[in-house]
C-alpha positions in Angstrom: 0.0 0.0 0.0 1.4 3.4 -0.9 2.0 6.0 1.7 -1.0 8.3 2.4 -0.7 11.8 1.0 -1.5 14.7 3.2 -3.7 17.4 1.7 -3.6 20.9 3.0 -6.5 20.5 5.4 -4.8 17.6 7.2 -7.1 14.9 6.1 -5.2 11.9 4.8 -6.0 10.5 1.3 -6.0 6.8 1.6 -4.9 4.9 -1.5 -6.8 1.7 -1.5 -4.8 -1.6 -1.6 -5.9 -5.0 -2.7 -5.5 -6.2 0.9 -7.9 -3.6 2.2 -10.4 -4.3 -0.5 -10.2 -8.0 0.4 -10.7 -7.1 4.1 -13.8 -5.1 3.3 -15.2 -7.9 1.2 -14.5 -10.4 3.9 -15.8 -8.3 6.7 -12.6 -8.4 8.6 -11.6 -4.7 8.3 -11.8 -3.1 11.7 -12.2 0.4 10.4 -14.2 0.5 7.2 -14.9 4.2 7.7 -11.3 4.8 6.8 -11.9 3.2 3.4 -15.6 3.5 2.5 -17.7 6.6 2.2 -16.6 10.0 1.0 -13.0 11.2 1.3 -11.3 14.4 0.4 -8.4 14.2 -2.1 -5.9 16.8 -3.3 -8.2 17.7 -6.2 -11.7 16.9 -4.9 -13.6 14.0 -3.3 -13.7 10.3 -3.9 -16.4 7.8 -3.0 -16.0 4.1 -2.3 -18.7 1.6 -1.5 -19.3 -2.1 -1.1 -22.7 -3.1 -2.7 -23.2 -6.8 -2.9 -24.5 -8.0 -6.3 -24.0 -4.7 -8.1 -22.3 -4.5 -11.6 -22.4 -0.7 -11.9 -22.9 2.1 -9.5 -23.8 5.8 -10.0 -23.3 8.2 -7.1 -26.0 10.8 -6.5 -26.7 13.6 -4.0 -29.7 13.2 -1.7 -31.8 15.2 -4.1 -31.1 12.6 -6.8 -28.6 14.7 -8.9 -25.8 12.6 -10.4 -22.4 13.4 -8.9 -20.2 10.6 -10.4 -19.8 7.2 -11.9 -17.9 4.7 -9.8 -15.5 2.1 -11.2 -15.7 -1.5 -10.2 -12.5 -2.5 -8.4 -13.7 -6.0 -7.5 -16.6 -8.0 -9.1 -17.8 -8.9 -5.6 -19.2 -5.4 -5.3 -16.4 -2.9 -4.5 -16.6 0.4 -6.3 -14.6 3.6 -6.2 -14.6 6.9 -8.2 -14.3 10.6 -8.1 -17.5 12.6 -7.3 -18.4 16.2 -8.0 -19.2 17.8 -4.6 -17.8 20.8 -2.7 -17.8 19.2 0.8 -18.2 15.9 2.5 -21.8 14.9 2.5 -24.2 11.9 2.5 -24.3 10.0 -0.8 -26.8 7.7 -2.4 -25.9 5.1 -5.0 -28.0 3.8 -7.9 -26.8 0.2 -8.2 -27.5 -1.9 -11.3 -27.3 -5.5 -12.2 -28.7 -6.4 -15.6 -32.2 -4.9 -15.8 -32.5 -4.5 -12.0 -31.8 -1.2 -10.3 -32.0 -0.2 -6.6 -30.9 2.7 -4.4 -28.5 2.5 -1.5 -27.8 5.4 0.9 -24.2 5.0 2.0 -23.9 4.6 5.8 -20.2 5.4 5.6 -20.8 8.9 4.2 -22.4 10.1 7.5 -20.5 11.5 10.4 -20.7 10.1 14.0 -23.7 10.8 16.2 -22.1 10.4 19.6 -19.7 13.1 20.7 -16.7 13.5 23.0 -18.9 14.4 26.0 -20.7 11.1 25.6 -17.4 9.4 25.7 -16.3 11.3 28.8 -19.5 10.6 30.8 -19.5 6.9 29.7 -16.0 6.5 30.8 -16.7 8.3 34.1 -19.8 6.3 34.7 -22.0 9.3 35.2 -24.0 9.3 31.9 -27.6 9.2 33.1 -29.2 9.1 29.7 -27.5 6.2 28.1 -30.9 4.8 27.1 -31.2 7.8 24.7 -27.8 7.1 23.2 -27.2 3.4 23.2 -29.2 0.7 21.4 -31.2 1.6 18.3 -32.9 5.0 18.0 -34.8 6.6 15.1 -32.9 9.7 13.9 -32.9 12.3 11.1 -29.1 12.7 10.6 -27.6 15.0 8.1 -30.9 15.2 6.3 -31.7 11.5 6.2 -34.1 9.4 8.3 -32.8 6.1 9.7 -31.7 4.4 12.9 -28.6 5.1 14.9 -27.1 2.0 16.5 -24.6 2.0 19.4 -23.2 -0.9 21.5 -20.5 -1.3 24.1 -17.9 -3.9 23.1 -14.5 -2.6 23.9 -12.5 -5.8 23.3 -14.0 -6.7 19.9 -12.0 -6.6 16.7 -15.1 -5.6 14.7 -18.8 -5.1 15.3 -21.6 -5.1 12.7 -25.3 -4.5 13.0 -27.1 -7.1 11.0 -30.8 -7.7 10.3 -33.5 -8.0 7.8 -32.3 -4.7 6.2 -29.0 -6.2 5.1 -29.8 -9.9 4.9 -28.0 -10.5 8.1 -24.7 -9.9 6.3 -22.0 -8.7 8.8 -19.9 -7.1 6.0 -22.4 -4.4 5.1 -22.9 -2.3 8.3 -19.6 -2.6 10.1 -19.6 0.0 12.9 -17.3 2.9 13.9 -15.2 2.3 17.0 -14.9 5.0 19.6 -11.7 4.0 21.4 -12.2 6.5 24.3 -15.4 4.7 25.4 -15.3 1.2 23.8 -18.6 2.0 22.0 -19.3 1.0 18.4 -21.8 3.1 16.5 -23.2 3.6 13.0 -26.1 5.6 11.5 -27.9 3.2 9.2 -30.0 5.3 6.8 -33.5 4.4 5.5 -34.1 1.7 8.1 -37.8 1.7 9.3 -39.2 0.8 12.7 -40.2 -2.8 13.2 -37.1 -4.4 11.7 -35.3 -7.3 13.5 -31.6 -6.9 14.2 -28.7 -8.2 16.2 -25.0 -7.4 16.5 -22.3 -9.6 14.8 -19.2 -9.4 16.9 -15.7 -10.6 16.0 -13.9 -11.2 19.2 -10.3 -10.1 20.1 -9.1 -13.5 18.8 -10.8 -13.0 15.4 -13.6 -15.5 16.1 -17.1 -14.5 15.2 -19.4 -14.9 18.2 -23.0 -16.0 18.2 -25.2 -13.1 17.2 -26.0 -10.9 20.1 -29.3 -9.1 21.0 -29.0 -5.5 21.8 -28.5 -4.9 25.5 -30.3 -1.6 25.2 -33.1 -2.9 22.9 -36.4 -1.2 23.6 -38.3 -3.9 21.8 -37.7 -7.6 21.0 -39.1 -10.4 18.9 -41.6 -12.8 20.4 -40.0 -16.0 21.8 -38.7 -18.4 20.6 -37.1 -15.7 18.3 -34.5 -13.7 20.0 -33.6 -10.7 17.8 -34.0 -7.1 18.9 -36.5 -4.9 16.9 -36.1 -1.3 15.9 -38.7 0.9 17.5 -39.9 4.4 17.3 -39.7 6.7 20.3 -42.8 6.3 22.4 -45.5 9.0 21.9 -47.6 8.2 24.9 -49.8 11.1 26.0 -49.5 10.9 29.8 -52.5 11.8 31.9 -51.1 11.2 35.3 -49.8 14.5 36.5 -51.9 14.4 39.7 -50.9 10.9 40.5 -47.2 11.6 40.1 -47.4 14.9 42.1 -49.2 13.1 44.9 -46.5 10.4 45.4 -43.7 12.9 44.9 -45.0 15.1 47.7 -45.8 12.7 50.5 -44.0 10.4 53.0 -44.7 7.0 51.5 -44.1 5.3 54.9 -47.3 7.0 56.1 -49.5 6.2 53.2 -51.7 3.1 52.8 -49.8 0.7 50.4 -51.5 -2.6 49.6 -49.8 -4.4 46.7 -51.4 -7.0 44.4 -48.6 -9.1 43.0 -49.3 -10.3 39.5 -47.8 -12.5 36.8 -49.1 -10.9 33.7 -49.1 -14.0 31.7 -51.3 -16.1 33.9 -53.7 -13.8 35.9 -56.3 -14.4 33.2 -56.1 -15.8 29.7 -58.2 -15.7 26.5 -60.6 -18.6 25.9 -58.0 -20.3 23.6 -55.4 -20.2 26.4 -53.3 -17.5 24.8 -52.0 -14.5 26.8 -53.8 -11.2 27.1 -52.4 -8.1 25.5 -51.6 -5.1 27.7 -54.9 -3.4 26.5 -56.9 -6.5 27.4 -55.2 -6.7 30.8 -56.0 -3.0 31.3 -59.7 -3.6 30.6 -59.8 -6.4 33.2 -57.1 -6.0 35.8 -57.3 -2.3 36.5 -61.1 -2.4 37.3 -60.6 -5.5 39.4 -57.8 -3.8 41.5 -59.9 -0.7 41.9 -62.8 -2.7 43.2 -60.6 -4.8 45.4 -59.0 -1.7 47.0 -55.4 -2.4 46.1 -53.2 0.6 45.8 -50.5 -0.9 43.6 -50.0 -3.6 41.1 -46.5 -5.3 41.3 -45.7 -7.3 38.2 -43.3 -10.2 38.2 -40.6 -9.2 35.7 -42.1 -8.1 32.4 -38.7 -7.5 30.7 -37.9 -9.7 27.7 -37.0 -13.3 28.7 -36.7 -16.5 26.5 -38.1 -19.0 28.9 -41.7 -18.9 30.3 -41.0 -21.0 33.5 -38.4 -18.5 34.6 -41.3 -16.1 35.2 -39.2 -13.3 33.8 -36.4 -13.6 36.4 -33.9 -14.7 33.8 -34.1 -11.7 31.5 -32.2 -11.1 28.3 -33.6 -7.7 27.6 -33.7 -5.3 30.6 -34.9 -2.4 28.5 -37.6 -4.2 26.5 -41.1 -5.0 27.7 -41.7 -8.6 26.7 -43.3 -9.1 23.3 -45.7 -11.6 24.9 -48.2 -8.9 25.6 -47.7 -6.7 22.5 -45.7 -3.6 21.7 -44.0 -1.4 24.4 -46.6 1.3 23.9 -49.2 -1.1 25.2 -47.5 -1.2 28.6 -47.2 2.6 28.7 -51.0 2.7 28.1 -51.5 0.2 30.9 -49.5 2.3 33.3 -51.3 5.5 32.3 -54.6 3.8 32.8 -53.6 2.7 36.3 -52.5 6.2 37.2 -55.7 7.7 36.0 -57.6 5.8 38.7 -54.9 6.1 41.4 -53.2 2.7 41.2 -49.4 2.6 41.2 -47.3 0.1 39.1 -44.2 -1.6 40.5 -41.9 -3.7 38.5 -39.9 -6.6 39.7 -36.3 -5.7 38.7 -33.4 -8.2 38.4 -30.0 -6.5 38.5 -28.4 -9.4 40.4 -27.8 -11.9 37.6 -28.6 -12.7 34.0 -29.0 -16.0 32.0 -26.2 -17.5 29.9 -28.2 -17.8 26.6 -25.8 -17.2 23.8 -27.7 -14.2 22.4 -27.5 -12.4 25.7 -24.9 -10.6 27.7 -22.6 -13.5 28.6 -19.1 -13.2 27.0 -20.6 -10.4 25.0 -17.5 -9.3 23.1 -15.5 -12.4 23.5 -14.5 -11.5 27.1 -16.3 -11.4 30.4 -17.7 -7.9 29.8 -20.8 -7.7 32.0 -19.9 -10.5 34.3 -16.8 -11.5 36.3 -14.4 -13.8 34.5 -13.7 -15.8 37.7 -16.7 -18.1 38.3 -16.2 -17.6 42.1 -17.6 -14.1 41.6 -19.2 -14.3 38.2 -21.4 -17.5 38.3 -24.5 -18.1 40.4 -24.7 -21.8 41.4 -28.4 -21.7 42.4 -29.7 -20.4 39.1 -27.0 -21.2 36.6 -26.7 -17.6 35.7 -24.0 -15.0 35.4 -23.5 -12.3 38.0 -23.0 -8.7 37.0 -19.6 -7.2 37.6 -20.6 -4.4 40.0 -17.1 -3.2 40.1 -17.1 -2.2 36.5 -18.1 1.4 35.7 -19.9 0.7 32.5 -21.9 -2.2 34.0 -23.1 0.0 36.9 -24.1 2.7 34.4 -26.0 0.1 32.3 -28.0 -1.0 35.4 -28.6 2.4 36.9 -29.7 3.8 33.6 -32.2 0.9 33.4 -33.9 1.9 36.6 -34.0 5.5 35.4 -35.3 4.4 32.1 -38.4 2.6 33.5 -39.2 5.5 35.8 -38.9 8.1 33.0 -40.2 6.4 29.9 -42.9 4.3 31.5 -43.7 6.4 34.7 -43.2 3.4 36.9 -44.0 4.0 40.6 -41.3 1.7 41.9 -39.0 -1.2 41.5 -38.8 -4.3 43.7 -35.2 -5.4 43.5 -35.0 -9.1 43.4 -32.4 -11.3 45.2 -30.7 -8.5 47.1 -29.2 -10.9 49.6 -27.4 -12.7 46.7 -25.8 -9.4 45.7 -24.7 -8.4 49.2 -22.8 -11.5 50.2 -19.8 -12.9 48.3 -20.4 -16.3 49.9 -24.1 -16.5 49.1 -24.9 -20.2 48.4 -21.2 -21.0 48.2 -19.1 -23.3 50.3 -15.7 -22.6 51.7 -13.2 -22.0 49.0 -15.8 -21.2 46.4 -15.8 -17.5 47.0 -13.3 -14.6 47.1 -13.2 -12.4 50.2 -13.3 -8.6 49.8 -10.3 -6.4 50.3 -10.8 -6.5 54.1 -11.2 -10.3 54.2 -14.9 -10.2 54.7 -17.8 -11.7 52.9 -19.6 -8.4 52.1 -19.8 -7.5 48.4 -18.7 -3.9 48.8 -19.0 -3.3 45.0 -22.7 -4.4 45.1 -23.3 -2.2 48.2 -22.0 0.8 46.4 -24.1 0.0 43.3 -27.3 -0.3 45.3 -26.5 3.0 47.2 -25.8 4.8 44.0 -28.8 3.4 42.2 -31.2 4.4 45.0 -29.6 7.9 45.3 -29.9 8.6 41.6 -33.4 7.1 41.2 -34.9 9.0 44.1 -33.0 12.1 43.2 -34.4 12.1 39.6 -37.8 10.7 40.4 -38.9 11.5 44.0 -42.3 9.8 43.4 -40.9 6.3 43.0 -40.1 3.8 45.7 -37.6 1.1 45.8 -38.2 -2.2 47.7 -35.6 -4.7 48.6 -36.2 -8.4 48.6 -33.6 -9.0 51.3 -33.8 -12.0 53.6 -30.9 -11.5 56.0 -30.2 -9.2 58.9 -28.1 -6.7 56.8 -28.5 -3.5 58.7 -30.2 -0.3 57.4 -31.5 -1.7 54.1 -34.3 0.9 54.1 -32.3 3.8 55.7 -30.8 6.7 53.8 -27.4 6.4 52.1 -26.1 9.5 54.0 -26.8 7.6 57.2 -24.9 4.5 56.1 -28.0 2.7 54.7 -28.5 1.1 51.3 -31.1 3.7 50.5 -34.1 1.6 49.7 -37.6 2.9 50.5 -38.8 -0.4 51.9 -37.7 -4.0 52.6 -39.7 -7.2 52.4 -40.2 -8.7 55.9 -39.3 -12.3 55.1 -39.3 -13.2 58.8 -42.9 -12.2 59.2 -43.9 -14.4 56.2 -41.8 -17.4 57.4 -42.9 -17.2 61.1 -46.6 -16.7 60.6 -46.9 -19.4 57.9 -45.0 -21.8 60.2 -47.4 -21.0 63.0 -50.6 -21.4 61.0 -49.5 -24.7 59.6 -49.6 -26.1 63.1 -52.7 -27.7 64.6 -54.4 -25.1 67.0 -53.8 -27.4 70.0 -50.1 -27.1 69.5 -49.9 -23.3 68.8 -49.6 -22.3 72.5 -46.1 -23.9 72.4 -45.1 -21.6 69.5 -46.7 -18.4 70.7 -43.4 -16.5 70.3 -43.4 -17.1 66.5 -46.0 -14.4 66.3 -44.8 -12.1 69.0 -41.1 -12.2 68.1 -41.6 -10.1 64.9 -42.6 -7.1 66.9 -39.1 -6.9 68.4 -37.7 -5.8 65.0 -40.9 -4.6 63.2 -39.7 -1.0 63.2 -36.0 -1.5 62.4 -36.8 -1.2 58.7 -39.6 0.2 56.6 -41.3 -3.2 56.0 -43.6 -4.6 53.4 -45.3 -7.8 54.6 -45.2 -10.2 51.6 -47.3 -13.2 50.9 -45.7 -13.6 47.6 -45.4 -16.0 44.7 -42.4 -17.6 46.3 -44.8 -19.2 48.9 -47.1 -20.8 46.4 -44.7 -22.6 44.0 -42.2 -25.4 43.8 -44.4 -27.9 45.7 -45.3 -25.4 48.6 -49.0 -25.4 47.6 -51.3 -22.5 48.0 -51.9 -20.4 51.1 -55.2 -22.1 51.8 -53.6 -25.5 51.5 -51.0 -24.6 54.1 -53.5 -23.9 56.8 -54.1 -26.5 59.5 -57.4 -28.3 60.0 -60.3 -29.4 57.9 -61.7 -27.3 55.1 -63.8 -25.1 57.3 -60.8 -24.5 59.6 -58.5 -23.8 56.7 -60.7 -21.0 55.5 -61.2 -19.7 59.0 -57.5 -19.8 59.6 -56.7 -17.9 56.4 -59.4 -15.3 57.0 -58.0 -14.7 60.5 -54.5 -14.6 59.2 -55.3 -12.0 56.5 -57.0 -9.7 59.0 -54.1 -10.3 61.5 -51.7 -9.2 58.7 -53.7 -6.2 57.6 -53.8 -5.1 61.2 -50.1 -5.7 61.7 -47.6 -2.8 61.2 -46.1 -2.8 57.7 -47.3 -2.4 54.1 -49.1 -5.3 52.5 -48.5 -7.6 49.5 -50.6 -10.5 48.3 -50.0 -12.7 45.3 -52.8 -13.1 42.8 -55.2 -16.0 43.4 -54.7 -16.0 47.1 -57.4 -13.3 47.6 -60.0 -15.9 46.7 -58.1 -18.9 48.3 -57.1 -20.8 45.2 -56.6 -24.4 46.2 -54.1 -25.3 43.5 -50.5 -24.3 43.4 -49.8 -21.4 41.0 -48.5 -22.3 37.5 -47.3 -19.8 35.0 -48.8 -22.0 32.2 -52.5 -21.4 33.0 -54.9 -18.8 34.3 -56.0 -18.6 37.9 -59.0 -20.7 38.9 -61.6 -17.9 38.6 -64.4 -20.5 38.6 -64.0 -20.9 42.4 -65.7 -17.5 42.9 -69.0 -19.2 42.3 -68.5 -21.0 45.7 -69.5 -19.2 48.9 -66.2 -19.8 50.8 -64.0 -18.5 48.0 -66.2 -15.5 47.3 -66.3 -14.8 51.0 -62.5 -14.7 51.1 -62.4 -12.3 48.2 -64.9 -10.0 49.9 -62.8 -10.1 53.1 -59.6 -9.1 51.3 -61.6 -6.3 49.6 -63.0 -5.1 52.9 -59.6 -5.3 54.6 -58.1 -3.1 51.9 -60.8 -0.6 52.2 -60.6 -0.6 56.0 -56.8 -0.3 55.9 -57.0 2.6 53.5 -59.8 4.5 55.2 -58.4 4.2 58.8 -55.2 6.2 59.3 -54.5 4.3 62.5 -53.9 1.2 60.4 -51.4 2.7 58.0 -50.1 6.2 59.0 -47.6 4.7 61.5 -46.8 1.4 59.7 -43.1 2.0 60.0 -42.9 3.7 63.4 -43.1 2.2 66.9 -45.4 4.8 68.3 -48.2 3.5 66.1 -48.3 0.1 67.9 -49.2 -1.0 71.5 -49.7 -4.5 72.8 -53.0 -5.2 74.5 -52.6 -8.9 74.9 -49.2 -10.5 74.4 -48.9 -13.4 76.8 -52.2 -15.3 76.5 -50.4 -18.3 74.9 -52.7 -20.8 76.5 -55.6 -19.4 74.5 -53.5 -18.4 71.4 -55.0 -14.9 71.6 -53.2 -11.8 70.4 -54.4 -8.2 70.7 -52.8 -4.8 70.0 -53.7 -1.2 69.4 -52.9 0.6 66.1 -52.6 4.4 66.6 -51.9 7.6 64.6 -51.7 11.2 65.9 -55.1 12.8 66.0 -56.9 9.7 64.8 -59.1 7.1 66.4 -57.2 4.0 67.6 -58.1 0.6 66.3 -57.9 -2.6 68.4 -57.0 -5.8 66.5 -57.8 -9.0 68.3 -57.1 -12.5 67.0 -58.2 -15.9 68.3 -56.1 -18.6 66.6 -58.0 -21.5 68.1 -61.3 -23.0 67.1 -62.6 -22.4 70.6 -65.5 -19.9 70.9 -64.7 -17.6 73.8 -67.3 -15.5 75.5 -66.7 -12.9 78.3 -63.1 -12.4 77.4 -61.5 -9.5 79.1 -59.7 -7.0 76.9 -57.9 -3.9 78.1 -58.7 -0.8 76.1 -57.4 2.8 76.3 -60.7 4.6 76.7 -64.2 4.1 78.1 -67.3 4.1 76.0 -68.7 2.1 73.1 -66.3 0.5 70.6 -67.7 -0.5 67.2 -66.8 -3.8 65.6 -65.6 -2.6 62.2 -64.5 -6.0 61.0 -65.1 -9.6 61.9 -63.6 -12.4 59.8 -66.1 -14.8 61.2 -69.0 -12.9 59.6 -71.4 -14.9 57.5 -70.7 -12.7 54.5 -67.1 -14.0 54.5 -68.1 -17.6 54.9 -67.8 -17.6 58.7 -70.1 -18.9 61.5 -71.6 -15.5 62.1 -70.5 -15.2 65.8 -69.4 -11.8 67.2 -70.2 -8.9 69.4 -73.4 -7.7 67.8 -71.5 -4.8 66.3 -70.4 -3.1 69.5 -68.6 -3.6 72.9 -68.6 -1.4 76.0 -65.4 -0.4 77.7 -65.7 0.5 81.4 -63.4 1.3 84.3 -62.7 -1.8 86.3 -59.9 -2.9 88.6 -57.8 0.2 88.2 -58.1 0.2 84.4 -60.4 0.2 81.4 -61.7 -3.1 80.2 -64.3 -4.5 77.8 -65.9 -7.9 78.0 -65.9 -9.3 74.4 -66.7 -12.3 72.4 -63.9 -14.0 70.4 -65.2 -16.0 67.5 -63.4 -19.2 66.6 -60.3 -18.9 64.4 -61.1 -15.2 63.8 -59.8 -11.7 63.9 -61.9 -8.7 64.9 -61.2 -5.0 64.8 -62.7 -2.4 67.2 -62.9 1.3 66.8 -64.2 3.8 69.4 -67.5 5.5 68.5 -66.6 8.7 70.4 
């Protein structure tokens, strides 16, 4: 190859060699922008192109005027020739073969879209709008409409975008490498929305990897296909200003929060068994939740995932709502519909790990890019998944931007972060010798801690109306405390201890419960150490665990009575509430993602009674500040009966400043107890505002006739009450 000449403006004229032409034709050239496109020469401009199948090529300006005829330097489709232009500009080619003619807009005649400030912020890890820069975005660039593609693959020899628009030929859209950031980019003109694409990556060793889906793809193909899909920017007209302003301006700890946990693919289905679209879900699920009194819907992960039985927890597309329910705009419409009637939407979010499917993130550019190379840090033994490298700046930015993306683009009200415990501990599910201690010799994953703190800080800072919830099952301190106080910065934490202890207690026959009284009293020792959500989640009704109703002790009548008493016990207990779908009407069968819930059960009195109870519990919880305004603060709780273990009776008072207190009393035995003495804080009549043994709920109809009288007696104030069997009642003063 001859030595490049240097024209006056400092732009080198590259004389093309046979080796370079061969590299372009083979797709092995690492910088085709140095060869193809429009280049300045000493006496004008030259254009070079590779158009597969062409026999002759005419160069034109965008307006169609001819600016030059190109010579064929290789019959495989390489052309070069002088063109008559006054500056570097986009060029179109009219390619001909026999009688056929077609137009090609030269992607190599366009300048870059990303700039040095993008490189700087990417390298620094502070770019908070990566979702507007990375992936595929429609763009009018230098007068031409098309899509801009950008992907991070710093160790690749060459990266191409391939798809339906170029017959999946990696030689035709080789991307420009930005060495400062490790990002490859290209503007591909004339590409419409709705086109499938992937990235073809040649690793550092020259080996072409399996085609990779776009990590920032905003839309994907429906499984079993795995390609990303070009998508227009969303044009949702949001009608939720009042909803967002409300949640941004209040203390969420003091608001009623009752969450309905939903798997979108199996809540209901069409008659033919297929999944509902987002619009169909909106027409059914939103009215149902409004009627039931839930304040929020929490979806199991709806990001793109290849395998239905993973329930979305093994996601290959963190930025793409799954194609199972239609286009992304459908999900935006769903969220908007929820907000218009005051329901929030929470998304299960999985930043802990990702699956090892070959089209996903694993070994993305031929190296351990998103994960750790050492399996002692980079492989999760429980789920056969890869663990994100939380110590890598670009990986942190990828995940943090994802949380910001869902809050901004889809107006999500919160994220429930899955498997936080697995992130916090280096030895999680590992034996001795299978993990690497941190720099201080401990088992804490300090990089993950910094990620979670940074994510929470940035998400709350940008979107004060959101809330983050940690699924964290250990005693890690200050999970839901502010970062500036040494906490992880979450808004709330799942109370896994409450779920475990209460379900263990209720699985016991009532005659044995007096020996396990502390399983229900112990939780109040730590109930205010975090901002807790009480979860009866999907985890408790899968993998052979059966449904909640099936876990209860006793015969069928007792099972229903136990569950009714339990629900009211939980709704009266300090903490926000979460209930998995189907448990509100006591579905007998274990949940399966492959079929709809057993809605036919609602024709039976006991199941419909359970649904009515959950509805009334939600409405009572929301309408009575004493039950929610101090969910996370100790001054909102006072024991009334704590040591009646022989009778398995529990009672407490829920309080809020300036509000009427509410007494919650539970009898966890089938014994009907009359003339039971209960200490109360004030004389007068107390109204029975809820009784789980009421006939309307499927109970035996026993109770206090709607009221009890509290009088001074024995140096205190007491009421003589009736305790229905296996029931919870709530009392509120009438004065």
